[in-house]
N, C-alpha and C positions, 0 to 999 in steps of 0.2 A: 477216529479212531473208536466213537460209537461202536459203527458196524461189526467190530474186533471183540464186541464184550459178550460175555454169557448174559444167558436171560434165564431169570427164576421165575414161576410160574406159582403163587401162593394164594390159595382158597381160604376161604374165611379172614379176608385180609384187613377188613375194615379197623379193626379195633385190637385192644389185646396182643396174645400170643401171634396169632395173625401178621399183625400191622408191625412188632418186634421183627421179624424176622426181616418185612420188605424191607423196614429201613437196615438192618443190620446186614442185609445182601446189598444193599444199594450200597452202602460204608466200603463194602470188599468190592465193590466196581460191578457190582453184575446191574443188568436193564433189568428191570421188573413188571411182572404184569400182575396185577392186583385184582382178585376176584371177590365179588360180593352178592348175595342174593337179592337183597331188596333197600340198602343204605344207600345211595348214588353217593353221594353227599361227602361220608366218612370215608368212602375209596377215593376220593375224588382227592381228598384232604392228605390221607395217606401218599398219594400220587406227587401231591404238592412237593411235600416233605421230603420224597425220595429224591426230584427234580433238584432239590437245593444240595442235594449229595454230587452233583454232576453224574448224572445220569440219565437215561429217558424211562419211564414208565407211561404203561397202559393200563386205565382202566373197565375189564370185561368183566360186566356183570354177567349175571346167569347162575339159575339153578343147577347144581350140581348133582342134586336125585335125581335128575334127566340123563340118559347115555346120551341121547342127542344134545342137548346141553355141555355135555362133557366136551363132545366133541368140537363142537362150535367155540369153545372157550378156548381149546388147544390150537384149532386154529385161527384165529383174530391173533392170538399173539405168535404165531410161526409166521404168520402173512405180517407183521410187524416186525419181528424182530429175526426173521429166518431160522429159528429155531427154539425149544424150550430145553435148555440145558439141564434145571434143577426143577424140581415139580414137589412142592411142599404141600401135603394131602392135611389141611389143617380144618377145613367145614367140618364142623358138625352138632346133629341136635343133642340135645339130654334130657330130655321130657322125664318128667318121676310119673308114674303113673300104677298101680297094682296091678298084676301080671292078670289076674281074671276077668278087668274092668276092659281092660285092650283091644281097640277092633283092630281086624287084621290090617286097614287102612292105615293105623298110626301104628303099627308094627313096622308094616312094610315102608313106612315113610324116614322111620328113624334106619332103618338098614340100606335105604337108598341112598341116603346123603352121607352115615357115618363111616361105611362100607361101601357099598356096590360105585361109587362116586371113585374112590381110591383106582378100583380098577377100569372101571373106563377113561379115564386121564391116564393110568399107565401105557393103558394101549394107545392113546391118543398119541401119545409124545415120546414111548419107546424107539418107535422107528428112525425117529431123528437121534433121540444118543445115541443108537445103534452105528449108524450112519457115522456118526464122527469118530466112534470108540469110545465115546465119554460120556459120561452123564450119573445126576443123583435122583435118587429119591428117599424122602424123609415123609414117613408117615410117622401120623401123633394116636397115639392110643390111650396113655390114663390109668389111674390106678384101677378104674373100672375093668382094663384088661387080665390086670390080675387080681383082684378082689371078687368081683362080681358087686353088684349092689341091690339089694332087695328094692323093687320098686322101680327100677331101671332095667330089667331084662333085656328088651331090647338094644340097649348102650352098649351092657355089659356084653352083650353076643357078636354084636359089629367091632369092639373094640378087640376081642377076642380073635376074632376074624380078621382084622387087620394085622394081628402079630403075625399069623400063620400066613398071611399075603406077603409080608413083607419077608419071611424065612424063604419061604419059595421062588420070589423074584433075588432073591440073593443069589441064589444060588443057580439060578438058570441062567442071569443075564451077568451076574459079576466077571465070571470068565472072560465078557466082552465088553468090559469096561465102564460097568454100570453098577452102581453101587445102591441099594437099599438098606435103609433103617429104618430103625422106629425111636419115635422121642416120647417117653412116658411122662406129661408133667405130674405135680405134684399139686397140693393147694398154693392154686397163685392168684395175686392179687390182682385186680382186676384195675385198668390205667386210665378207666373212664371215672369221672367222680359220681359218685352215688351210685357204682354198679355194685358193691361190697355186699353183699351176705350182713345180717344184723351183726351188731358187735356182741351177743351172745353165743352166735352161730361160726365167730372169727373165732373168738377165743376158744370154743370147744375143738374149731379146726386146729389151731397153734399148740393148742397143750397136745395133741398128738404127732408132731416135728421137731425131733429134738435138735434141729437148731433154734427152735423157738417165735420163728416167724413167718409168715408165708413169704413165697420166691413170686419175683416178680415177671413179667414178660418178658424181659431184654434177656434175664437169665436163661430161662427156654431158649431163645431165640439166637444165644451163644453157643448151643450144644448143637444147633439147627447150623450154623456158620462153620464149624470145627466138621461137624458131619460131609459139608459140602466142600469144603476146601481143600487145597492137594494137600493140606498137616492130615486131614483125615482120610485120602483113600485110602488106607488098607485096614479100615473100618465097614464093614459085611456083616447083614443080616445080624446087625445086634438092638436091643433096646436099652437107650440110657435112659435112667431115670432118674427124673430131675426135681427132687423130692423133698428133700433137705435133711431125710434120712428115714421119711415118715414109713412104717412098719407095711411091707406089700405079703 
């Protein structure tokens, strides 16, 4: 039975939105590959949670900011499960620094993780999807992609780029059975105790959301599950905003 399951690879999957996506897709019957860059223990905890849902889980650590590591992450997943049927590019860096104070290395690092990783992972996973005539790519943008933020220029640039990549891939590979979409989360509460911003900042953030609260990782994951499901098969080249109505 397990050999016939589809497989999802989720980057930045040790906590929050990535973790919620892994567990949601595991509940939907997907085997899952769980990528993280440093916190193996967190990723292994997610793997154990997924396995309790009756699927197989693989922890595949690696720095998605490296093209070589992206290739290895995909290859290890394919070796274990035979394919990557759904790719969720969730890993991201969001440093804040004044534009004129950034070094070239700092700029390149954000672009490599927040944008380039989605390129290299898609290139590694698409051949298998095309061979099956079925695949799903879900990229994560964020309100940075719509508004831009002062002090976070590389993040805003990368997230705009993710949206452009999403539209391009949706047109090139949609006719071959592979859909590509983006999810733009709004203010999302952490699922890790003590990880949220200060109460003052939280109140300021919530005040901008018409629903009057922050979202949850599971609510973002619900959008990803739809896009990956058969029920979402006609959704392609779209950005789904999960933000409680916050203005973009």
